[in-house]
ROSE-4610 file (N, C-alpha, C; in Angstrom, 1 decimal, always signed):
// ROSE-4610
residu = [M/M/M/T/T/T/E/E/E/D/D/D/P/P/P/S/S/S/E/E/E/L/L/L/R/R/R/K/K/K/T/T/T/Y/Y/Y/N/N/N/S/S/S/L/L/L/V/V/V/N/N/N/G/G/G/T/T/T/K/K/K/R/R/R/A/A/A/G/G/G/L/L/L/T/T/T/S/S/S/I/I/I/L/L/L/T/T/T/C/C/C/E/E/E/V/V/V/P/P/P/K/K/K/L/L/L/L/L/L/G/G/G/E/E/E/E/E/E/K/K/K/A/A/A/C/C/C/P/P/P/L/L/L/F/F/F/F/F/F/I/I/I/V/V/V/D/D/D/N/N/N/I/I/I/I/I/I/G/G/G/L/L/L/R/R/R/Y/Y/Y/V/V/V/E/E/E/I/I/I/E/E/E/S/S/S/Q/Q/Q/L/L/L/R/R/R/R/R/R/A/A/A/L/L/L/L/L/L/V/V/V/L/L/L/K/K/K/M/M/M/R/R/R/G/G/G/S/S/S/D/D/D/H/H/H/A/A/A/K/K/K/D/D/D/I/I/I/R/R/R/E/E/E/F/F/F/E/E/E/I/I/I/T/T/T/D/D/D/K/K/K/G/G/G/V/V/V/R/R/R/I/I/I/E/E/E/E/E/E/K/K/K/F/F/F/E/E/E/G/G/G/R/R/R/E/E/E/G/G/G/I/I/I/L/L/L/T/T/T/G/G/G/S/S/S/P/P/P/R/R/R/R/R/R/V/V/V/L/L/L/S/S/S/D/D/D/A/A/A/D/D/D/L/L/L/I/I/I/K/K/K/M/M/M/G/G/G/L/L/L/L/L/L/E/E/E/L/L/L/R/R/R/K/K/K/R/R/R]
num = [1/1/1/2/2/2/3/3/3/4/4/4/5/5/5/6/6/6/7/7/7/8/8/8/9/9/9/10/10/10/11/11/11/12/12/12/13/13/13/14/14/14/15/15/15/16/16/16/17/17/17/18/18/18/19/19/19/20/20/20/21/21/21/22/22/22/23/23/23/24/24/24/25/25/25/26/26/26/27/27/27/28/28/28/29/29/29/30/30/30/31/31/31/32/32/32/33/33/33/34/34/34/35/35/35/36/36/36/37/37/37/38/38/38/39/39/39/40/40/40/41/41/41/42/42/42/43/43/43/44/44/44/45/45/45/46/46/46/47/47/47/48/48/48/49/49/49/50/50/50/51/51/51/52/52/52/53/53/53/54/54/54/55/55/55/56/56/56/57/57/57/58/58/58/59/59/59/60/60/60/61/61/61/62/62/62/63/63/63/64/64/64/65/65/65/66/66/66/67/67/67/68/68/68/69/69/69/70/70/70/71/71/71/72/72/72/73/73/73/74/74/74/75/75/75/76/76/76/77/77/77/78/78/78/79/79/79/80/80/80/81/81/81/82/82/82/83/83/83/84/84/84/85/85/85/86/86/86/87/87/87/88/88/88/89/89/89/90/90/90/91/91/91/92/92/92/93/93/93/94/94/94/95/95/95/96/96/96/97/97/97/98/98/98/99/99/99/100/100/100/101/101/101/102/102/102/103/103/103/104/104/104/105/105/105/106/106/106/107/107/107/108/108/108/109/109/109/110/110/110/111/111/111/112/112/112/113/113/113/114/114/114/115/115/115/116/116/116/117/117/117/118/118/118/119/119/119/120/120/120/121/121/121/122/122/122/123/123/123/124/124/124/125/125/125/126/126/126/127/127/127/128/128/128]
x = [+11.4/+12.3/+12.6/+12.6/+13.3/+12.5/+12.4/+11.8/+13.0/+14.0/+15.1/+15.5/+15.1/+15.0/+15.9/+17.3/+18.5/+18.8/+18.2/+18.6/+16.8/+15.8/+14.7/+15.6/+15.7/+16.4/+17.5/+18.3/+19.5/+18.7/+17.6/+17.2/+16.2/+15.7/+15.1/+15.9/+16.7/+18.0/+18.6/+18.7/+19.0/+18.1/+16.9/+15.8/+15.7/+15.5/+15.6/+16.5/+17.8/+19.6/+19.2/+19.3/+18.8/+17.9/+16.6/+15.7/+16.4/+17.0/+17.7/+18.3/+19.1/+20.7/+20.0/+19.0/+18.8/+17.6/+17.2/+16.3/+15.0/+14.8/+13.6/+12.9/+11.7/+11.0/+10.3/+10.6/+9.8/+8.6/+7.7/+6.4/+6.1/+7.1/+7.1/+5.4/+4.9/+3.8/+4.0/+3.5/+3.8/+2.4/+2.0/+1.0/+1.3/+0.6/+1.3/+0.1/-0.1/-1.6/-2.1/-0.7/-1.2/+0.4/+0.3/+1.2/+2.0/+1.3/+2.2/+2.0/+2.2/+2.5/+3.7/+3.6/+4.9/+4.3/+4.0/+4.2/+5.5/+5.9/+6.4/+6.6/+8.1/+7.5/+8.2/+7.6/+8.1/+9.2/+10.0/+11.5/+11.6/+10.7/+11.1/+11.5/+10.7/+11.3/+12.7/+13.6/+14.6/+15.2/+15.2/+15.4/+14.7/+13.7/+13.2/+13.2/+13.0/+13.3/+12.3/+11.0/+10.1/+8.5/+7.9/+7.3/+5.7/+4.6/+3.5/+2.6/+1.9/+1.0/-0.4/-1.0/-2.7/-3.0/-4.5/-5.5/-6.6/-7.4/-8.4/-8.7/-9.5/-9.5/-11.5/-11.8/-13.1/-13.2/-14.1/-14.0/-15.7/-16.2/-17.8/-18.6/-18.1/-18.9/-18.9/-17.8/-17.7/-16.3/-16.3/-15.1/-14.4/-13.5/-12.6/-11.4/-10.4/-9.4/-7.7/-6.9/-5.8/-4.7/-3.5/-2.8/-1.5/-0.4/+0.7/+1.7/+3.1/+4.4/+5.1/+5.3/+6.2/+7.7/+8.5/+9.3/+9.7/+10.6/+11.1/+12.7/+13.1/+14.7/+15.6/+16.0/+16.2/+15.7/+14.3/+13.7/+12.9/+12.7/+12.3/+10.7/+9.5/+8.8/+7.8/+6.2/+5.2/+5.2/+4.2/+4.6/+2.9/+1.9/+0.4/+0.1/-0.9/-2.1/-3.1/-3.3/-4.5/-5.3/-6.6/-7.5/-7.7/-7.9/-8.2/-9.4/-9.9/-10.6/-10.5/-11.2/-10.9/-11.8/-11.9/-12.9/-13.1/-14.1/-14.4/-13.4/-12.6/-11.9/-9.8/-10.1/-8.7/-8.8/-7.6/-7.5/-7.1/-7.9/-7.9/-7.8/-6.5/-5.8/-7.1/-7.3/-8.2/-7.4/-7.8/-7.1/-6.8/-5.8/-5.6/-6.5/-6.5/-7.5/-6.9/-7.6/-7.3/-8.2/-7.9/-8.8/-8.7/-8.0/-8.1/-6.5/-6.3/-5.2/-5.5/-4.6/-4.9/-5.1/-4.6/-5.2/-5.1/-3.4/-2.6/-3.0/-3.6/-3.9/-4.9/-5.7/-6.9/-8.0/-7.6/-8.3/-8.3/-9.1/-8.4/-9.5/-9.1/-9.9/-9.5/-10.9/-10.8/-10.0/-9.2/-8.5/-8.8/-9.1/-9.7/-8.8/-9.4/-8.0/-8.5/-7.5/-7.5/-9.1/-9.1/-11.0/-11.5/-12.0/-12.9/-12.9/-11.6/-11.4/-12.0/-11.8/-12.3/-13.6/-14.2/-15.7/-16.5/-15.9/-16.6/-16.3/-15.4/-15.2/-14.4/-13.5/-12.4/-11.0/-11.0/-9.7/-9.7/-9.0/-9.7/-8.5/-8.9/-7.9/-7.6/-5.9/-5.3/-4.7/-5.4/-4.5/-3.4/-2.2/-1.0/-0.8]
y = [-0.6/+0.3/+1.8/+2.3/+3.6/+4.9/+6.0/+6.9/+8.0/+7.2/+8.0/+7.5/+8.7/+7.7/+7.3/+7.5/+6.6/+5.2/+5.3/+4.2/+3.0/+3.9/+3.1/+2.5/+3.1/+2.7/+1.2/+1.8/+0.6/-1.1/-0.4/-1.4/-2.4/-1.6/-2.3/-3.1/-2.1/-3.0/-4.1/-4.2/-5.6/-6.6/-6.3/-7.1/-7.3/-6.6/-7.2/-8.0/-7.3/-8.2/-9.6/-9.6/-10.7/-12.2/-11.6/-12.3/-13.0/-11.8/-12.6/-13.8/-13.4/-14.0/-15.3/-15.5/-16.9/-17.8/-17.0/-17.8/-17.3/-16.4/-16.5/-15.1/-14.9/-13.6/-12.8/-11.8/-10.9/-10.0/-10.1/-9.3/-7.8/-7.0/-6.1/-4.3/-4.3/-3.0/-2.1/-0.9/+0.2/+1.2/+2.0/+2.7/+3.9/+4.6/+5.8/+6.5/+7.9/+8.5/+8.7/+9.8/+9.9/+9.1/+8.6/+8.3/+10.0/+10.5/+11.5/+13.0/+14.1/+14.9/+15.3/+16.2/+16.8/+15.5/+14.4/+13.4/+12.7/+12.4/+11.8/+10.1/+9.9/+8.6/+7.7/+6.2/+5.1/+5.2/+4.7/+4.7/+3.6/+2.3/+1.1/+0.4/+2.0/+2.6/+2.2/+2.7/+2.9/+1.3/+0.6/-0.9/-2.1/-1.9/-3.3/-3.4/-4.5/-4.4/-4.6/-4.5/-4.0/-3.4/-2.6/-1.6/-2.2/-2.3/-2.3/-1.6/-0.7/+0.7/-0.1/+0.3/-0.2/+0.9/+1.3/+2.7/+2.9/+3.5/+3.5/+4.9/+4.8/+5.8/+6.2/+7.2/+7.4/+7.6/+6.9/+7.5/+7.2/+8.7/+8.4/+7.9/+8.8/+8.1/+6.9/+6.4/+5.1/+4.5/+4.0/+3.8/+2.6/+2.8/+1.4/+1.0/+0.1/-0.2/+0.1/+0.7/+1.0/-0.4/-0.6/-1.5/-0.7/-0.8/-0.4/-0.7/-1.1/-1.7/-0.6/+0.0/+1.1/+0.8/-0.5/-0.6/-2.2/-2.5/-3.9/-4.0/-3.8/-4.1/-4.6/-4.1/-5.0/-5.3/-4.8/-5.5/-3.8/-4.2/-2.8/-3.3/-3.0/-4.0/-2.7/-3.8/-2.8/-1.1/-0.4/+1.1/+1.0/+0.2/+0.7/+0.6/+1.4/+1.3/+0.5/-0.4/-1.4/-1.6/-1.5/-1.6/-3.4/-3.4/-5.0/-5.3/-6.4/-6.8/-7.8/-8.0/-8.8/-9.9/-10.9/-12.0/-13.1/-14.0/-14.9/-16.0/-16.1/-16.9/-16.0/-14.9/-14.1/-13.2/-12.6/-11.4/-11.1/-10.3/-10.7/-9.0/-9.0/-7.8/-7.7/-6.1/-6.0/-5.4/-4.5/-3.6/-2.7/-1.6/-0.7/+0.4/+1.8/+2.7/+3.4/+2.8/+3.6/+4.9/+5.7/+6.8/+7.5/+8.1/+8.3/+9.2/+10.4/+10.8/+11.2/+11.2/+11.8/+11.0/+9.6/+8.7/+8.3/+8.9/+8.3/+9.9/+10.9/+12.2/+12.1/+11.4/+11.2/+12.2/+12.5/+13.4/+13.2/+11.7/+11.7/+12.1/+12.4/+13.0/+12.0/+12.0/+11.9/+12.1/+11.7/+12.2/+11.5/+12.3/+12.4/+11.7/+10.9/+10.1/+11.5/+10.9/+12.0/+11.2/+10.0/+9.9/+10.3/+10.4/+11.1/+12.4/+13.3/+14.8/+15.1/+13.8/+14.4/+13.9/+12.8/+12.7/+14.1/+14.7/+15.9/+17.1/+16.6/+18.4/+19.4/+18.5/+19.3/+19.4/+18.0/+18.1/+17.5/+18.0/+17.9/+16.7/+15.8/+14.6/+15.2/+15.0/+15.3/+14.4/+14.2/+13.3/+14.0/+13.2/+13.4/+12.7]
z = [+35.8/+34.6/+35.3/+33.7/+34.3/+33.2/+33.4/+32.8/+31.9/+32.1/+31.4/+30.1/+28.7/+27.5/+27.2/+27.5/+26.9/+27.7/+28.7/+29.7/+28.9/+29.1/+28.2/+27.0/+26.0/+24.7/+25.1/+25.7/+26.3/+26.8/+27.2/+27.5/+26.9/+25.7/+24.6/+23.8/+23.6/+22.9/+23.5/+24.7/+25.4/+24.7/+24.8/+24.9/+23.7/+22.6/+21.2/+20.6/+21.4/+20.9/+21.3/+22.9/+23.3/+23.0/+22.1/+21.3/+20.5/+19.4/+18.2/+18.6/+19.6/+19.6/+19.8/+20.9/+21.5/+20.1/+18.7/+17.7/+18.2/+19.0/+19.2/+18.3/+17.9/+17.3/+18.4/+18.7/+19.7/+18.6/+19.6/+18.9/+20.2/+19.8/+20.9/+20.1/+20.9/+20.6/+21.3/+20.4/+21.0/+20.7/+21.6/+21.1/+21.1/+19.4/+18.8/+18.8/+19.5/+19.8/+17.9/+17.7/+16.0/+15.3/+13.9/+13.2/+12.6/+11.7/+11.9/+12.3/+12.0/+13.1/+14.0/+15.4/+15.8/+17.0/+17.4/+18.5/+18.5/+19.5/+19.9/+18.9/+18.6/+18.1/+18.9/+18.8/+19.9/+20.0/+21.0/+21.2/+20.3/+20.2/+19.9/+18.1/+17.6/+16.3/+15.6/+16.5/+15.6/+15.9/+16.8/+17.4/+16.8/+16.4/+16.0/+14.2/+13.2/+11.9/+11.2/+11.7/+11.3/+11.8/+11.5/+12.0/+10.9/+11.6/+10.8/+11.4/+10.5/+11.5/+11.2/+12.1/+12.1/+12.5/+11.8/+12.4/+11.9/+12.0/+11.9/+11.5/+9.6/+9.4/+8.9/+8.7/+8.6/+6.8/+6.3/+4.8/+4.4/+3.9/+3.9/+5.1/+6.1/+7.3/+7.6/+7.5/+7.9/+8.6/+9.9/+10.1/+9.6/+9.2/+8.2/+9.0/+8.8/+8.9/+8.1/+8.6/+7.4/+8.2/+7.3/+7.4/+7.0/+7.3/+6.2/+6.8/+6.1/+6.0/+6.6/+7.6/+7.8/+7.6/+7.6/+8.1/+8.0/+6.7/+6.7/+6.7/+7.3/+7.4/+6.4/+5.3/+4.3/+3.1/+3.0/+1.7/+1.3/+0.4/-0.6/-0.8/+0.6/+0.7/+0.0/+0.3/-0.8/+0.1/-0.7/+0.2/+0.3/-0.1/-0.2/+1.6/+1.3/+2.6/+2.1/+2.6/+2.7/+3.4/+3.4/+4.4/+4.9/+5.9/+6.4/+7.1/+7.4/+8.5/+9.0/+10.2/+11.3/+11.4/+10.4/+10.5/+11.1/+11.6/+12.2/+11.9/+10.2/+9.6/+10.1/+10.7/+10.6/+10.1/+9.8/+9.3/+7.8/+6.8/+5.4/+5.0/+4.4/+3.6/+2.5/+2.5/+1.1/+0.1/-0.9/-1.7/-1.1/-1.8/-1.0/-1.7/-0.5/-1.0/-2.1/-3.2/-4.4/-4.5/-5.1/-5.6/-4.1/-3.4/-1.8/-1.1/-1.1/-0.3/+1.1/+1.8/+3.2/+4.3/+3.8/+4.8/+6.2/+5.8/+7.4/+8.5/+7.5/+8.1/+8.7/+8.6/+9.6/+8.4/+7.7/+7.2/+5.3/+4.7/+3.5/+2.5/+1.3/+0.5/-0.8/-1.3/-3.1/-4.0/-5.0/-5.8/-7.0/-8.0/-9.1/-10.2/-10.8/-12.2/-12.8/-14.2/-15.5/-16.1/-16.3/-16.7/-16.3/-14.6/-14.0/-14.6/-14.6/-15.0/-16.1/-17.3/-18.6/-18.7/-18.6/-18.0/-17.5/-16.7/-16.2/-16.9/-17.9/-18.9/-18.5/-17.2/-16.4/-17.3/-17.9/-18.8/-20.3/-21.4/-22.4/-23.1/-23.2/-23.9/-25.1/-25.3/-26.4/-27.1/-28.2/-29.6/-29.7/-30.3/-30.0/-31.4]
């Protein structure tokens, strides 16, 4: 192969388009050190139709797995970040990470709902 980004992109394009024309589905993987931030994007992101992101997240001193659909060309797909587990019966997609933000940054924080704030006396329930 080559290390020239332009040539590499052409090669990936040829591979993906060739498999599509042949009626085949291709699964390409690309390891990205960090999903958000200044890191280089994977050169496959612009070429492929679908991107599924998988990452480990630490929540309450426990390592958990997160899954999200980053891209699904031609579809208004779900934007939720969901937990998933790999079991002896396969992959099980769990509920979305409710009450949390910052999952993808690696620094998840608990988000309090209005109901939580009312219980804590930090928000007044106003009757209309």
